[in-house]
Structure formats: C-alpha cells, structure tokens
C-alpha positions as CSV (number, residue, x, y, z in Angstrom):
1,M,-0.1,0.2,0.2
2,T,1.8,3.3,-0.8
3,S,1.2,6.5,1.2
4,G,-1.2,7.5,-1.0
5,D,-3.4,4.9,-0.9
6,S,-2.9,4.4,3.0
7,E,-4.0,8.7,3.3
8,N,-7.0,7.8,1.4
9,H,-7.7,4.3,3.5
10,D,-7.1,6.9,6.2
11,E,-9.9,9.4,5.2
12,M,-12.8,6.9,4.4
13,Q,-12.3,5.2,7.5
14,A,-12.5,8.5,9.3
15,A,-16.0,9.1,7.1
16,A,-17.6,6.0,7.5
17,I,-17.2,7.0,11.9
18,L,-18.3,10.2,10.8
19,I,-21.3,8.8,9.0
20,D,-22.2,6.0,12.2
21,G,-22.3,9.2,13.8
22,L,-25.3,11.1,12.0
23,K,-27.2,7.9,12.6
24,G,-26.3,7.8,16.2
25,P,-29.3,8.2,18.7
26,E,-26.2,10.7,21.2
27,L,-27.1,14.1,20.2
28,S,-23.4,15.3,20.7
29,I,-22.1,13.0,18.5
30,R,-24.4,14.1,16.3
31,V,-23.7,16.9,16.3
32,T,-20.1,16.3,15.8
33,A,-20.6,14.4,13.2
34,T,-22.4,16.7,11.4
35,Q,-19.8,19.6,12.1
36,G,-17.5,16.7,10.2
37,L,-19.2,16.9,6.7
38,L,-16.2,18.6,4.8
39,K,-14.4,15.7,5.8
40,I,-17.0,13.0,4.6
41,G,-17.5,15.1,1.6
42,A,-13.4,15.2,0.8
43,A,-13.7,11.7,1.4
44,L,-16.6,10.3,-0.8
45,G,-15.6,13.2,-3.6
46,P,-18.4,15.5,-5.4
47,E,-20.2,13.0,-7.2
48,R,-21.0,11.0,-4.3
49,T,-21.3,14.0,-1.9
50,R,-24.6,15.6,-4.2
51,D,-26.0,11.9,-4.9
52,E,-25.8,10.0,-2.0
53,L,-24.5,12.3,1.4
54,L,-26.9,15.2,0.4
55,P,-30.0,12.8,0.5
56,F,-29.2,10.9,3.3
57,L,-28.8,14.6,5.3
58,A,-32.3,15.7,3.8
59,Q,-34.0,12.8,5.0
60,T,-32.5,13.7,8.7
61,I,-34.1,17.3,8.2
62,E,-36.3,16.5,11.2
63,D,-33.2,16.4,13.8
64,D,-32.8,17.8,17.3
65,D,-32.4,22.2,16.3
66,E,-28.1,21.3,17.8
67,V,-27.3,18.9,14.6
68,L,-30.0,21.1,12.0
69,K,-28.1,24.5,13.4
70,A,-24.0,22.5,12.8
71,L,-26.1,21.6,9.5
72,A,-26.3,25.2,8.2
73,Q,-23.3,26.0,9.2
74,V,-21.9,23.3,6.9
75,L,-23.4,23.4,4.1
76,G,-22.4,27.3,3.5
77,D,-18.3,25.9,3.4
78,M,-19.7,23.0,0.8
79,L,-19.2,24.5,-2.4
80,D,-15.7,22.5,-3.2
81,V,-16.9,19.7,-1.7
82,V,-19.9,19.4,-4.2
83,G,-17.7,19.6,-7.5
84,G,-17.7,24.2,-7.0
85,A,-20.0,27.0,-8.1
86,K,-21.9,24.8,-11.1
87,H,-23.2,22.1,-8.3
88,V,-24.5,24.9,-5.8
89,T,-27.8,24.0,-6.6
90,S,-27.2,21.0,-5.2
91,L,-27.0,22.5,-1.8
92,L,-30.1,25.1,-1.9
93,P,-32.9,22.7,-1.3
94,L,-31.8,21.5,2.1
95,L,-30.5,25.2,3.2
96,E,-34.0,26.7,1.9
97,V,-35.3,23.9,4.5
98,L,-33.6,25.4,7.3
99,A,-33.8,28.8,6.9
100,A,-37.5,28.7,6.6
101,S,-37.0,26.6,10.0
102,D,-39.2,27.9,13.0
103,E,-36.3,28.0,15.3
104,R,-34.6,31.6,14.3
105,S,-30.8,30.7,15.4
106,I,-31.7,27.5,12.2
107,R,-33.3,30.1,10.5
108,E,-30.7,32.8,10.7
109,E,-27.4,30.5,9.8
110,G,-29.6,28.9,7.1
111,V,-29.9,31.9,5.5
112,R,-26.2,33.6,6.3
113,S,-24.9,29.8,4.1
114,I,-27.5,31.0,1.4
115,Q,-25.4,34.1,1.0
116,K,-22.3,32.7,1.5
117,L,-22.5,30.2,-1.2
118,T,-24.4,33.1,-3.2
119,T,-21.4,35.1,-3.1
120,S,-18.7,32.6,-4.0
121,S,-20.4,31.7,-6.5
122,S,-21.4,34.8,-8.2
123,E,-17.1,35.2,-7.2
124,L,-16.4,32.1,-9.6
125,L,-19.3,32.4,-12.3
126,P,-19.4,35.9,-13.0
127,E,-21.7,35.1,-16.2
128,R,-24.1,33.8,-13.9
129,K,-23.8,36.0,-11.0
130,A,-27.7,37.5,-12.0
131,E,-28.5,34.3,-12.4
132,L,-27.7,33.3,-8.4
133,A,-29.1,36.3,-6.9
134,V,-30.3,35.2,-3.3
135,S,-34.0,36.4,-4.3
136,E,-33.9,34.0,-7.1
137,L,-32.6,31.0,-5.2
138,L,-35.4,31.2,-2.5
139,P,-38.5,30.6,-3.3
C-alpha cells in the first residue's frame, strides 16, 4: 500500500466513523459528526456527496435543533466538496428548508449559508451572477 493509498484509506475510515455518528442516538455525537461533513464530503468525492450524502442529510432534516444549526452552518462551506460553483444548486434544497425553520438560530444560519454560497458562486461564475441572486435562490 502506497502512502497515498494509506491516506485515502484513513480518510475513508474517518468518514465512515462520522457517517455512523450522524445516525447515532447521542445528540453530541450527531452534532460533532455534522460538523465533520466537510471531511465526509472530501472522502466521498463530489459526485457521491451530491448523489448520496446530501439526500441522506435531507432525510435527517427532522433532527434536533443543535444538529440542524450545525448542518446549516456547514452547508455554506461545502461548495468545493460538491464540485464547485456549477453544483451550488445541489446544496440549496436543504438550505431552503433550514432557512424556513421556525427556530430562529437555524433560520439565521441557513440564510447566512445561502448568502455565503451566493457570494462564492457569483465570484467563481461572474457570467451567472444575475442567476445566483439570493432572491432567485429562495422560493
């Protein structure tokens, strides 16, 4: 096993532990695992993150407020792990739900993440800036 293979194996193992934590019964472990979504996404790669991780997260949207707040925070930093600005829309359905939450702290974090993604995407894809206005991202 080469050094690169070993590092990839270690990343996948760490991601597997975090994924298990997302499903666990203990709140603090779910929050910690949610905060590690960037590591999970990096280990899975952009396509699997979009096709598998994000739909899984959408199923957990009924979780405790602490987990949802952590999710709202981390989604704003996941642009690179979903494949860059051209895939920003893969993050929006989750963020739209979080930004519409009854819980103020979750709603605020969701909106902050949408704004962050909008700014990042418009800088990366200036020709699409008008399409990525916050008013167009939210229903």
